[in-house]
KEKE-3310 file (N, C-alpha, C; in steps of 0.2 Angstrom, whole numbers, plus 5000, padded with zeros to 4 digits):
npx = (5004:5010:5019:5011:5005:5016:5020:5008:5010:5022:5018:5009:5017:5025:5016:5012:5023:5026:5014:5015:5026:5021:5013:5021:5026:5016:5013:5025:5025:5013:5013:5025:5033:5025:5022:5012:5003:5012:5013:5000:5001:5011:5004:4995:5004:5008:4997:4996:4998:5009:5020:5019:5023:5036:5042:5041:5048:5061:5063:5062:5074:5083:5083:5086:5099:5106:5118:5114:5101:5104:5112:5104:5095:5104:5107:5095:5094:5098:5114:5118:5110:5113:5120:5109:5104:5106:5098:5085:5084:5082:5070:5062:5063:5057:5044:5042:5042:5031:5021:5024:5018:5004:5005:5010:5000:4991:4983:4992:5004:5003:5002:5015:5022:5018:5021:5036:5038:5033:5042:5055:5052:5049:5062:5069:5063:5067:5081:5082:5077:5087:5087:5092:5106:5116:5113:5112:5096:5085:5074:5067:5065:5063:5052:5043:5052:5053:5039:5038:5048:5043:5031:5036:5041:5053:5067:5061:5064:5074:5075:5081:5093:5099:5111:5111:5111:5105:5091:5085:5080:5089:5085:5089:5106:5119:5126:5118:5109:5111:5107:5093:5089:5091:5080:5069:5069:5066:5053:5044:5045:5041:5029:5015:5018:5021:5009:5002:5009:5007:4993:4992:5000:4992:4981:4986:4989:4977:4971:4980:4978:4972:4960:4952:4943:4947:4960:4956:4952:4964:4970:4964:4968:4982:4983:4977:4988:4998:4993:4995:5009:5013:5009:5018:5031:5030:5029:5042:5051:5048:5052:5065:5068:5064:5074:5085:5084:5087:5097:5094:5084:5072:5068:5067:5056:5045:5045:5037:5025:5027:5030:5019:5010:5016:5017:5003:4996:5002:4998:4984:4985:4988:4976:4966:4971:4969:4955:4951:4956:4948:4936:4937:4941:4929:4920:4925:4924:4911:4906:4910:4911:4909:4899:4893:4894:4886:4874:4870:4869:4858:4848:4847:4843:4830:4826:4836:4834:4820:4818:4829:4831:4829:4840:4850:4848:4849:4863:4868:4863:4871:4884:4883:4881:4894:4901:4896:4900:4914:4927:4940:4952:4950:4936:4931:4934:4932:4936:4941:4930:4921:4927:4927:4913:4909:4916:4910:4896:4898:4903:4891:4882:4888:4888:4874:4870:4876:4870:4857:4858:4862:4853:4839:4825:4823:4811:4801:4808:4801:4787:4786:4776:4759:4749:4733:4727:4719:4714:4712:4712:4719:4731:4729:4717:4714:4725:4721:4709:4714:4722:4712:4705:4715:4716:4703:4704:4713:4726:4733:4735:4725:4734:4745:4738:4733:4746:4751:4742:4744:4757:4754:4746:4754:4765:4760:4755:4746:4728)
npy = (4994:5006:5008:5009:5022:5030:5028:5034:5047:5052:5050:5061:5072:5071:5072:5085:5093:5090:5095:5109:5112:5110:5120:5131:5127:5127:5141:5145:5138:5143:5156:5163:5157:5156:5164:5171:5173:5180:5192:5197:5199:5209:5219:5222:5227:5238:5246:5249:5263:5268:5260:5264:5277:5277:5270:5279:5290:5283:5282:5295:5301:5294:5298:5312:5311:5308:5315:5318:5324:5337:5342:5343:5353:5364:5365:5370:5382:5400:5407:5415:5412:5399:5395:5393:5381:5370:5374:5374:5361:5356:5361:5355:5342:5342:5344:5333:5323:5325:5322:5310:5298:5298:5297:5284:5277:5277:5269:5266:5266:5256:5245:5245:5242:5229:5222:5223:5217:5204:5200:5200:5191:5179:5177:5175:5164:5155:5156:5150:5137:5132:5133:5143:5152:5155:5171:5188:5196:5208:5222:5230:5246:5256:5261:5266:5276:5285:5288:5296:5306:5312:5318:5327:5336:5334:5331:5323:5304:5303:5293:5283:5286:5284:5276:5257:5252:5262:5264:5253:5241:5231:5214:5201:5195:5187:5179:5175:5165:5151:5145:5148:5141:5128:5127:5129:5118:5108:5114:5113:5100:5093:5098:5092:5080:5081:5086:5074:5064:5070:5069:5055:5052:5057:5050:5038:5039:5040:5028:5019:5023:5019:5026:5032:5043:5053:5055:5060:5073:5078:5079:5088:5099:5099:5103:5116:5121:5120:5130:5141:5140:5143:5156:5162:5159:5166:5179:5180:5179:5190:5200:5197:5201:5214:5220:5217:5226:5238:5247:5253:5266:5270:5257:5249:5257:5252:5239:5231:5231:5227:5214:5209:5208:5201:5189:5185:5173:5164:5168:5166:5152:5148:5152:5145:5133:5134:5135:5123:5115:5118:5114:5100:5097:5101:5092:5079:5082:5082:5070:5063:5057:5066:5077:5088:5086:5073:5077:5086:5077:5069:5079:5081:5068:5064:5071:5068:5054:5054:5063:5063:5068:5082:5085:5083:5092:5104:5104:5104:5117:5125:5123:5129:5142:5144:5145:5156:5166:5164:5163:5159:5154:5141:5138:5143:5136:5124:5109:5108:5112:5103:5090:5094:5095:5081:5074:5081:5076:5063:5062:5066:5056:5046:5050:5051:5038:5034:5041:5037:5024:5026:5033:5026:5028:5040:5053:5066:5084:5091:5102:5119:5122:5126:5138:5145:5162:5169:5157:5149:5136:5122:5108:5091:5090:5103:5105:5096:5101:5114:5109:5104:5115:5121:5113:5114:5127:5126:5127:5116:5100:5085:5074:5080:5084:5072:5067:5076:5074:5060:5062:5070:5063:5052:5057:5068:5081:5077:5077)
npz = (5000:5004:4994:4983:4986:4985:4972:4966:4970:4964:4951:4950:4952:4942:4931:4934:4932:4918:4912:4915:4908:4895:4894:4892:4879:4871:4870:4864:4852:4846:4847:4849:4839:4828:4812:4807:4819:4826:4819:4821:4835:4835:4829:4840:4848:4843:4844:4857:4867:4874:4870:4857:4857:4863:4851:4842:4847:4847:4833:4828:4836:4830:4817:4818:4823:4812:4801:4789:4790:4796:4787:4776:4780:4781:4768:4764:4769:4767:4765:4775:4786:4789:4801:4809:4807:4816:4828:4821:4818:4830:4833:4823:4827:4838:4835:4827:4837:4844:4835:4830:4838:4834:4820:4820:4823:4813:4798:4787:4793:4803:4793:4788:4798:4802:4790:4791:4803:4799:4789:4796:4807:4800:4794:4806:4812:4801:4803:4816:4814:4806:4792:4786:4786:4801:4808:4813:4817:4812:4813:4800:4798:4788:4780:4790:4795:4784:4782:4794:4793:4781:4786:4794:4786:4781:4768:4753:4751:4761:4770:4762:4761:4773:4784:4784:4797:4805:4802:4806:4819:4830:4833:4836:4840:4832:4841:4850:4846:4847:4860:4858:4846:4851:4860:4852:4844:4854:4858:4847:4844:4855:4860:4859:4863:4877:4882:4880:4887:4900:4902:4902:4914:4924:4923:4925:4939:4945:4941:4948:4961:4978:4982:4971:4969:4978:4974:4960:4964:4969:4957:4950:4959:4956:4942:4945:4952:4942:4933:4942:4943:4930:4929:4938:4934:4922:4927:4934:4923:4915:4925:4923:4910:4910:4918:4911:4901:4908:4905:4894:4892:4885:4880:4892:4898:4892:4893:4902:4895:4883:4885:4892:4881:4872:4878:4879:4876:4884:4896:4894:4893:4905:4913:4907:4911:4925:4926:4921:4930:4942:4938:4937:4950:4957:4952:4955:4969:4972:4970:4982:4998:5008:5020:5015:5001:5000:5004:4994:4983:4988:4988:4974:4969:4967:4955:4947:4945:4941:4931:4920:4907:4909:4917:4909:4899:4907:4910:4897:4894:4904:4898:4886:4890:4896:4885:4877:4887:4887:4896:4895:4882:4877:4879:4868:4857:4845:4845:4859:4866:4863:4867:4881:4883:4881:4890:4902:4900:4901:4915:4920:4918:4925:4938:4939:4940:4950:4961:4960:4964:4976:4983:4981:4984:4986:4990:4982:4984:4998:4999:5006:5020:5016:5021:5023:5023:5037:5042:5057:5062:5070:5071:5065:5059:5055:5045:5035:5031:5026:5015:5008:5004:4997:4985:4980:4976:4965:4968:4972:4962:4960:4962:4969:4980:4986:4989:4998:5008:5011:5017:5028:5036:5038:5046:5053:5065:5080:5082)
capx = (5000:5014:5022:5005:5004:5023:5019:5003:5012:5027:5015:5005:5022:5028:5012:5011:5029:5024:5008:5017:5031:5018:5010:5026:5028:5010:5014:5031:5024:5008:5012:5032:5036:5021:5024:5005:5001:5016:5011:4994:5004:5015:4999:4993:5010:5009:4990:4998:5000:5015:5025:5019:5026:5043:5044:5041:5055:5067:5063:5065:5080:5088:5083:5089:5106:5109:5122:5110:5096:5106:5115:5099:5093:5108:5107:5089:5094:5103:5121:5119:5106:5115:5121:5103:5102:5105:5091:5080:5084:5080:5063:5059:5064:5052:5037:5041:5041:5024:5016:5025:5013:4997:5006:5012:4994:4987:4983:4998:5010:5002:5003:5021:5025:5017:5026:5042:5038:5032:5049:5059:5050:5051:5070:5071:5061:5072:5088:5081:5076:5092:5086:5096:5114:5115:5115:5107:5090:5084:5067:5068:5059:5064:5046:5041:5056:5051:5033:5039:5052:5038:5025:5039:5043:5061:5067:5059:5069:5078:5076:5084:5100:5101:5114:5106:5110:5101:5084:5084:5081:5092:5081:5093:5112:5121:5129:5111:5104:5113:5102:5086:5089:5090:5074:5065:5069:5062:5046:5041:5045:5038:5023:5010:5020:5021:5002:4999:5012:5004:4987:4994:5002:4987:4976:4989:4989:4970:4971:4984:4976:4966:4955:4952:4939:4951:4965:4954:4952:4971:4973:4962:4973:4988:4980:4977:4995:5002:4992:4998:5016:5014:5009:5024:5037:5029:5032:5050:5054:5047:5057:5073:5068:5065:5080:5090:5084:5088:5102:5090:5079:5067:5065:5065:5050:5039:5047:5031:5019:5029:5030:5012:5007:5019:5015:4996:4994:5004:4993:4978:4985:4987:4969:4963:4972:4966:4948:4949:4958:4943:4931:4939:4940:4922:4917:4927:4922:4903:4905:4913:4907:4908:4892:4890:4892:4881:4867:4869:4867:4852:4843:4845:4841:4823:4827:4841:4830:4813:4819:4835:4832:4829:4846:4855:4847:4852:4870:4869:4863:4877:4890:4882:4883:4901:4904:4895:4905:4921:4932:4947:4951:4948:4929:4929:4937:4927:4938:4942:4924:4918:4930:4925:4906:4910:4918:4905:4890:4900:4903:4884:4879:4891:4885:4867:4868:4879:4866:4851:4859:4864:4846:4834:4818:4822:4805:4803:4808:4794:4786:4784:4769:4754:4744:4728:4726:4712:4712:4716:4712:4726:4731:4728:4711:4714:4729:4717:4705:4718:4724:4706:4703:4720:4714:4697:4706:4718:4734:4736:4731:4723:4740:4748:4733:4734:4753:4752:4737:4747:4763:4751:4743:4759:4769:4758:4753:4740:4723)
capy = (5000:5012:5008:5012:5029:5033:5029:5039:5054:5052:5051:5067:5077:5071:5075:5092:5096:5090:5100:5116:5113:5109:5126:5135:5125:5129:5148:5147:5136:5146:5164:5166:5155:5156:5171:5174:5175:5185:5197:5199:5201:5215:5224:5224:5231:5246:5249:5252:5270:5269:5257:5268:5283:5275:5268:5286:5293:5280:5284:5302:5301:5291:5303:5318:5310:5308:5321:5320:5329:5344:5344:5345:5359:5369:5367:5373:5389:5405:5406:5419:5408:5392:5394:5392:5374:5366:5376:5373:5354:5354:5362:5350:5336:5342:5343:5327:5319:5326:5320:5303:5293:5299:5295:5277:5274:5276:5262:5265:5265:5249:5240:5245:5239:5222:5220:5223:5211:5197:5199:5199:5185:5173:5176:5173:5157:5151:5154:5145:5130:5129:5133:5150:5152:5160:5178:5192:5197:5215:5224:5235:5251:5261:5264:5271:5282:5289:5292:5302:5311:5316:5321:5332:5341:5333:5330:5316:5300:5304:5287:5278:5288:5283:5269:5252:5252:5268:5263:5245:5238:5224:5210:5196:5195:5180:5175:5174:5161:5145:5142:5149:5135:5121:5127:5129:5111:5106:5115:5111:5092:5090:5101:5088:5074:5083:5085:5067:5061:5073:5066:5047:5052:5059:5044:5032:5040:5039:5021:5015:5024:5015:5030:5036:5050:5057:5056:5065:5079:5080:5080:5095:5103:5099:5108:5122:5123:5121:5136:5146:5140:5146:5163:5164:5159:5172:5185:5180:5180:5197:5203:5197:5205:5221:5221:5217:5232:5243:5252:5256:5270:5269:5250:5247:5260:5249:5232:5227:5232:5222:5207:5207:5208:5196:5183:5185:5167:5161:5169:5162:5145:5147:5154:5139:5127:5135:5134:5117:5111:5119:5109:5093:5097:5101:5086:5074:5082:5081:5062:5061:5055:5071:5078:5092:5083:5068:5081:5088:5071:5067:5083:5080:5061:5063:5074:5063:5048:5054:5068:5063:5072:5089:5087:5083:5099:5109:5103:5108:5125:5128:5123:5134:5149:5145:5145:5162:5169:5163:5166:5157:5153:5134:5138:5146:5132:5118:5103:5108:5112:5096:5086:5095:5092:5074:5072:5083:5072:5056:5062:5067:5050:5041:5054:5050:5032:5032:5044:5034:5018:5028:5035:5024:5028:5048:5057:5074:5089:5094:5110:5122:5121:5131:5140:5150:5167:5169:5151:5148:5129:5118:5100:5087:5091:5109:5104:5093:5107:5118:5105:5103:5121:5123:5108:5118:5133:5125:5128:5109:5096:5079:5069:5083:5084:5065:5065:5080:5072:5055:5064:5073:5057:5047:5060:5075:5082:5073:5081)
capz = (5000:5005:4987:4979:4987:4983:4964:4964:4972:4959:4944:4950:4952:4935:4927:4934:4928:4911:4910:4916:4902:4889:4893:4889:4873:4867:4869:4859:4846:4843:4847:4848:4833:4822:4810:4806:4825:4829:4815:4824:4841:4833:4828:4846:4851:4840:4847:4864:4867:4878:4865:4850:4859:4863:4845:4839:4850:4844:4826:4828:4838:4825:4811:4819:4824:4806:4798:4783:4791:4797:4780:4772:4783:4780:4761:4762:4772:4764:4768:4781:4790:4790:4808:4813:4805:4823:4832:4816:4817:4836:4833:4819:4831:4844:4831:4824:4842:4846:4830:4829:4840:4830:4814:4820:4824:4807:4794:4783:4797:4805:4788:4787:4804:4802:4785:4794:4808:4795:4786:4802:4810:4795:4794:4813:4811:4797:4806:4821:4812:4803:4785:4784:4789:4807:4807:4817:4814:4813:4811:4795:4799:4783:4778:4795:4796:4779:4784:4799:4789:4776:4790:4798:4781:4778:4761:4751:4750:4766:4773:4758:4761:4780:4784:4786:4805:4808:4800:4808:4825:4831:4837:4839:4838:4830:4847:4855:4843:4848:4864:4855:4842:4854:4863:4847:4842:4859:4859:4842:4844:4861:4863:4860:4867:4884:4884:4881:4893:4907:4903:4904:4920:4928:4922:4929:4946:4947:4941:4953:4969:4981:4983:4965:4969:4982:4968:4955:4967:4969:4950:4949:4962:4952:4937:4947:4954:4936:4931:4946:4941:4924:4930:4942:4929:4917:4931:4934:4916:4915:4928:4920:4904:4911:4922:4906:4897:4912:4902:4888:4896:4881:4880:4899:4900:4889:4894:4904:4890:4877:4888:4894:4875:4868:4881:4882:4875:4890:4902:4893:4895:4913:4915:4905:4916:4932:4926:4920:4937:4947:4936:4939:4958:4959:4950:4960:4976:4972:4970:4988:5004:5012:5022:5010:4995:5001:5005:4988:4979:4991:4986:4967:4968:4964:4949:4943:4943:4937:4925:4918:4901:4911:4920:4903:4896:4912:4909:4891:4895:4907:4894:4881:4894:4896:4877:4876:4891:4884:4900:4893:4875:4876:4879:4861:4851:4843:4848:4866:4870:4861:4872:4887:4883:4880:4897:4907:4900:4904:4922:4923:4919:4930:4945:4940:4941:4957:4965:4960:4968:4983:4985:4975:4985:4988:4988:4979:4989:5002:4998:5013:5023:5014:5025:5020:5028:5040:5045:5063:5064:5071:5071:5059:5055:5052:5040:5030:5029:5022:5009:5004:5001:4991:4980:4977:4972:4960:4970:4971:4958:4965:4964:4974:4986:4989:4991:5004:5013:5014:5021:5034:5040:5041:5051:5055:5072:5083:5082)
cpx = (5004:5018:5017:5005:5011:5022:5014:5006:5017:5023:5012:5010:5025:5023:5011:5017:5027:5019:5011:5022:5026:5015:5014:5027:5022:5011:5020:5029:5019:5008:5020:5034:5031:5020:5016:5002:5006:5015:5005:4996:5007:5009:4996:4998:5009:5002:4991:5001:5007:5021:5025:5024:5034:5046:5045:5047:5061:5068:5066:5071:5086:5088:5087:5096:5110:5112:5117:5105:5099:5109:5110:5096:5097:5108:5100:5088:5099:5109:5121:5114:5107:5118:5115:5101:5102:5098:5085:5079:5080:5072:5059:5058:5058:5045:5036:5040:5034:5019:5017:5020:5007:4999:5007:5004:4989:4988:4990:5004:5010:5003:5011:5025:5024:5020:5033:5042:5037:5039:5054:5058:5051:5058:5072:5069:5066:5078:5087:5080:5081:5092:5090:5102:5113:5118:5110:5101:5088:5077:5068:5062:5060:5057:5043:5045:5054:5044:5034:5043:5047:5033:5029:5042:5051:5061:5064:5065:5074:5081:5081:5091:5103:5105:5110:5106:5107:5094:5082:5084:5083:5087:5085:5100:5114:5123:5124:5107:5105:5108:5095:5085:5087:5082:5068:5064:5065:5055:5042:5041:5041:5031:5017:5012:5020:5014:5000:5002:5009:4997:4987:4996:4997:4981:4980:4989:4982:4969:4975:4981:4971:4960:4955:4949:4943:4957:4963:4954:4958:4973:4970:4966:4979:4988:4981:4984:4999:5000:4995:5006:5018:5014:5016:5030:5036:5032:5039:5053:5052:5051:5064:5073:5069:5071:5086:5090:5085:5093:5100:5084:5072:5064:5063:5058:5044:5040:5040:5026:5021:5028:5023:5009:5009:5019:5008:4993:4996:4999:4986:4979:4985:4981:4965:4964:4969:4958:4946:4951:4951:4937:4932:4939:4934:4918:4919:4924:4915:4901:4908:4908:4906:4901:4889:4888:4887:4874:4866:4866:4860:4847:4842:4844:4835:4823:4831:4838:4824:4814:4826:4837:4832:4836:4851:4855:4850:4860:4872:4869:4869:4883:4889:4883:4890:4904:4903:4899:4911:4926:4939:4946:4949:4940:4926:4931:4933:4929:4938:4935:4920:4921:4927:4918:4906:4911:4913:4899:4892:4900:4896:4881:4881:4889:4878:4866:4871:4873:4859:4852:4860:4857:4840:4827:4818:4815:4807:4804:4801:4793:4785:4777:4765:4750:4739:4728:4719:4710:4716:4715:4719:4726:4730:4722:4711:4720:4725:4712:4708:4720:4718:4704:4708:4718:4709:4699:4711:4725:4737:4731:4729:4729:4744:4745:4734:4741:4754:4748:4741:4753:4760:4749:4748:4764:4767:4756:4747:4735:4722)
cpy = (5006:5013:5012:5020:5033:5034:5034:5047:5056:5054:5059:5073:5077:5074:5083:5096:5096:5094:5107:5117:5114:5117:5131:5133:5127:5137:5148:5144:5140:5153:5166:5164:5154:5164:5174:5177:5180:5192:5201:5202:5208:5221:5226:5228:5238:5250:5251:5259:5271:5266:5262:5275:5282:5273:5275:5290:5290:5282:5291:5304:5299:5295:5308:5317:5310:5315:5323:5324:5336:5346:5347:5352:5365:5371:5371:5380:5394:5404:5409:5416:5401:5390:5392:5384:5370:5368:5374:5365:5352:5355:5357:5343:5336:5341:5336:5321:5319:5323:5312:5298:5293:5296:5287:5274:5274:5270:5261:5263:5257:5243:5239:5241:5231:5218:5218:5217:5204:5195:5197:5192:5179:5172:5173:5165:5152:5150:5149:5138:5127:5130:5139:5150:5157:5166:5182:5194:5205:5217:5231:5240:5257:5265:5268:5277:5287:5293:5298:5307:5315:5320:5327:5338:5339:5331:5323:5311:5300:5297:5281:5280:5287:5276:5264:5251:5257:5266:5255:5245:5232:5220:5204:5196:5188:5176:5173:5168:5153:5142:5143:5143:5129:5121:5127:5121:5107:5107:5112:5103:5089:5093:5097:5081:5076:5083:5078:5064:5064:5069:5059:5047:5053:5053:5038:5033:5038:5031:5017:5017:5020:5019:5036:5042:5055:5059:5061:5071:5082:5082:5087:5100:5104:5103:5115:5125:5124:5128:5142:5147:5144:5154:5166:5164:5165:5178:5186:5181:5188:5202:5203:5201:5212:5224:5221:5223:5239:5249:5255:5259:5269:5262:5248:5251:5256:5241:5228:5227:5227:5215:5205:5205:5201:5189:5183:5178:5163:5162:5165:5155:5143:5148:5147:5134:5128:5133:5127:5113:5112:5115:5102:5092:5097:5095:5080:5075:5081:5074:5059:5059:5060:5073:5082:5089:5078:5072:5084:5083:5070:5072:5083:5073:5060:5065:5070:5057:5049:5059:5069:5068:5080:5090:5087:5090:5104:5109:5106:5115:5128:5128:5128:5141:5150:5146:5153:5167:5169:5166:5164:5154:5146:5133:5141:5142:5125:5112:5103:5108:5106:5091:5087:5093:5085:5071:5074:5078:5065:5057:5063:5061:5045:5045:5052:5043:5030:5035:5040:5027:5020:5029:5033:5026:5036:5051:5064:5079:5091:5101:5113:5122:5127:5132:5146:5156:5167:5162:5150:5141:5126:5111:5098:5089:5098:5109:5101:5098:5111:5115:5105:5109:5123:5119:5112:5124:5132:5125:5121:5104:5090:5075:5073:5084:5077:5064:5069:5077:5065:5056:5066:5067:5052:5050:5067:5075:5079:5079:5084)
cpz = (5000:4998:4982:4980:4985:4975:4963:4965:4966:4953:4944:4949:4945:4931:4928:4931:4921:4908:4910:4910:4896:4888:4890:4881:4868:4865:4864:4853:4842:4843:4846:4841:4827:4818:4809:4813:4828:4824:4819:4832:4840:4832:4835:4850:4849:4842:4854:4864:4869:4872:4858:4851:4859:4856:4841:4841:4847:4837:4825:4830:4833:4818:4812:4821:4818:4803:4792:4784:4792:4790:4776:4774:4781:4773:4760:4765:4768:4769:4775:4788:4792:4797:4812:4811:4812:4826:4827:4817:4824:4836:4829:4823:4835:4840:4829:4830:4845:4841:4828:4832:4836:4823:4814:4821:4818:4803:4791:4787:4801:4799:4787:4792:4804:4796:4788:4799:4804:4792:4791:4805:4805:4794:4801:4813:4807:4800:4812:4820:4807:4795:4783:4789:4796:4806:4811:4813:4817:4810:4807:4796:4794:4781:4784:4796:4790:4780:4789:4797:4785:4780:4794:4793:4779:4771:4759:4750:4755:4769:4769:4759:4769:4779:4786:4794:4808:4807:4802:4816:4827:4836:4840:4837:4837:4836:4851:4852:4845:4854:4862:4851:4845:4858:4858:4845:4848:4859:4853:4841:4850:4864:4864:4864:4875:4886:4885:4887:4900:4908:4905:4912:4926:4928:4926:4936:4948:4946:4947:4961:4972:4983:4977:4965:4973:4977:4963:4958:4967:4962:4949:4953:4959:4946:4939:4949:4947:4933:4935:4944:4935:4924:4933:4938:4924:4920:4931:4928:4914:4918:4926:4914:4905:4914:4916:4902:4902:4909:4896:4890:4892:4881:4887:4901:4898:4889:4897:4899:4885:4880:4889:4887:4872:4871:4884:4881:4881:4896:4900:4894:4902:4916:4913:4910:4923:4931:4925:4927:4942:4944:4938:4947:4960:4957:4954:4967:4977:4972:4977:4993:5009:5014:5017:5003:4994:5001:4998:4983:4981:4988:4978:4965:4964:4956:4944:4940:4939:4931:4923:4912:4903:4913:4915:4900:4900:4910:4902:4890:4898:4902:4889:4884:4894:4890:4876:4880:4888:4889:4898:4885:4873:4876:4873:4856:4851:4847:4855:4868:4869:4866:4879:4888:4884:4888:4902:4906:4903:4912:4925:4924:4924:4937:4945:4943:4948:4962:4966:4963:4975:4987:4981:4977:4988:4985:4985:4985:4992:5001:5005:5013:5020:5018:5022:5025:5030:5043:5052:5066:5065:5070:5065:5055:5051:5046:5034:5027:5024:5015:5005:5000:4995:4985:4976:4973:4967:4961:4970:4967:4963:4966:4969:4981:4990:4992:4998:5010:5016:5019:5028:5039:5042:5046:5053:5062:5074:5083:5090)
residu = (UNK:UNK:UNK:UNK:UNK:UNK:UNK:UNK:UNK:UNK:UNK:UNK:UNK:UNK:UNK:UNK:UNK:UNK:UNK:UNK:UNK:UNK:UNK:UNK:UNK:UNK:UNK:UNK:UNK:UNK:UNK:UNK:UNK:UNK:UNK:UNK:UNK:UNK:UNK:UNK:UNK:UNK:UNK:UNK:UNK:UNK:UNK:UNK:UNK:UNK:UNK:UNK:UNK:UNK:UNK:UNK:UNK:UNK:UNK:UNK:UNK:UNK:UNK:UNK:UNK:UNK:UNK:UNK:UNK:UNK:UNK:UNK:UNK:UNK:UNK:UNK:UNK:UNK:UNK:UNK:UNK:UNK:UNK:UNK:UNK:UNK:UNK:UNK:UNK:UNK:UNK:UNK:UNK:UNK:UNK:UNK:UNK:UNK:UNK:UNK:UNK:UNK:UNK:UNK:UNK:UNK:UNK:UNK:UNK:UNK:UNK:UNK:UNK:UNK:UNK:UNK:UNK:UNK:UNK:UNK:UNK:UNK:UNK:UNK:UNK:UNK:UNK:UNK:UNK:UNK:UNK:UNK:UNK:UNK:UNK:UNK:UNK:UNK:UNK:UNK:UNK:UNK:UNK:UNK:UNK:UNK:UNK:UNK:UNK:UNK:UNK:UNK:UNK:UNK:UNK:UNK:UNK:UNK:UNK:UNK:UNK:UNK:UNK:UNK:UNK:UNK:UNK:UNK:UNK:UNK:UNK:UNK:UNK:UNK:UNK:UNK:UNK:UNK:UNK:UNK:UNK:UNK:UNK:UNK:UNK:UNK:UNK:UNK:UNK:UNK:UNK:UNK:UNK:UNK:UNK:UNK:UNK:UNK:UNK:UNK:UNK:UNK:UNK:UNK:UNK:UNK:UNK:UNK:UNK:UNK:UNK:UNK:UNK:UNK:UNK:UNK:UNK:UNK:UNK:UNK:UNK:UNK:UNK:UNK:UNK:UNK:UNK:UNK:UNK:UNK:UNK:UNK:UNK:UNK:UNK:UNK:UNK:UNK:UNK:UNK:UNK:UNK:UNK:UNK:UNK:UNK:UNK:UNK:UNK:UNK:UNK:UNK:UNK:UNK:UNK:UNK:UNK:UNK:UNK:UNK:UNK:UNK:UNK:UNK:UNK:UNK:UNK:UNK:UNK:UNK:UNK:UNK:UNK:UNK:UNK:UNK:UNK:UNK:UNK:UNK:UNK:UNK:UNK:UNK:UNK:UNK:UNK:UNK:UNK:UNK:UNK:UNK:UNK:UNK:UNK:UNK:UNK:UNK:UNK:UNK:UNK:UNK:UNK:UNK:UNK:UNK:UNK:UNK:UNK:UNK:UNK:UNK:UNK:UNK:UNK:UNK:UNK:UNK:UNK:UNK:UNK:UNK:UNK:UNK:UNK:UNK:UNK:UNK:UNK:UNK:UNK:UNK:UNK:UNK:UNK:UNK:UNK:UNK:UNK:UNK:UNK:UNK:UNK:UNK:UNK:UNK:UNK:UNK:UNK:UNK:UNK:UNK:UNK:UNK:UNK:UNK:UNK:UNK:UNK:UNK:UNK:UNK:UNK:UNK:UNK:UNK:UNK:UNK:UNK:UNK:UNK:UNK:UNK:UNK:UNK:UNK:UNK:UNK:UNK:UNK:UNK:UNK:UNK:UNK:UNK:UNK:UNK:UNK:UNK:UNK:UNK:UNK:UNK:UNK:UNK:UNK:UNK:UNK:UNK:UNK:UNK:UNK:UNK:UNK:UNK:UNK:UNK:UNK:UNK:UNK:UNK:UNK:UNK:UNK:UNK)
# end
């Protein structure tokens, strides 16, 4: 028996670790390494006002640090006014910084930003998968540079004459790719393997346990723990990323925003795991021998026995409301909600049969005593008189009258 308990505990710990790792794998595969999804994420990044402002500051600073801008301004001024080129450039820079966030929020800027992200991300994935020779990856922002330059009144084609390193944003350096390549291979290979192994480990723990119902409750608790762990690791990683950007004021100021948006799927995985774990815990607890769980089963025994169709319809309605609410992504996806629905109805049928076997003769819930106003008679005779008048008034039908009368005669007060 002790060996079985150790085996159950080991399987639960292993399954929890596997499920937590699977959460990170799903995020990496579907958000971080999927180009289409990343382009959508990049659009959300640019819609954030703080990120848009920081990007605008970066582009304007890069533009006006270029000697090309001041040279162009000097060429446009008369000889006697050329000493004013520096102050003129500073004034234009201030105008550009004020207008950059609004310009970056426009549809053309968003399209240029998403195009740049698609090109950079496709290159990054190719490098990580080994189909492209190891090299750094940069986000080419020349189109955005030119849009801001045009809105500021700078000479046309200015962005084309900027050095490549000025009009781009370094994303990954070549010496940072080796570890990332190993992680990509792991995530893309093991994402579903981890999920399947975690499910098998949970199932094995329940099958091995001498108290399967209690172990099922523990499985729900393990899923809740895995969801919390994913949230915790996400927070720790965020702190590490923001600290790494501490030397870059513009980047560190928006590090939290960038991390929250770029790991939004990871948060959704954690929320979905928490919700599913709570469902598992509640379902397993309701089947337990506890006083409250037993009382709930006793209260529902009559309905489960006499009206199984209504109980199934009620469960279907609750699942429909869950889909309409959509608190987590898996409640909005066809296959996951289908699997959940099958499991929920299988659980209902199992619980119904168990409850009917446990309480085969449970009567319907007793109605509160119905007393007519103005009637002062007491005892059994008075109660029978009240029941008769309720039947005459149509409040009770004949079957209900007979049932209440029988209950009163069997256990009512003495006359």
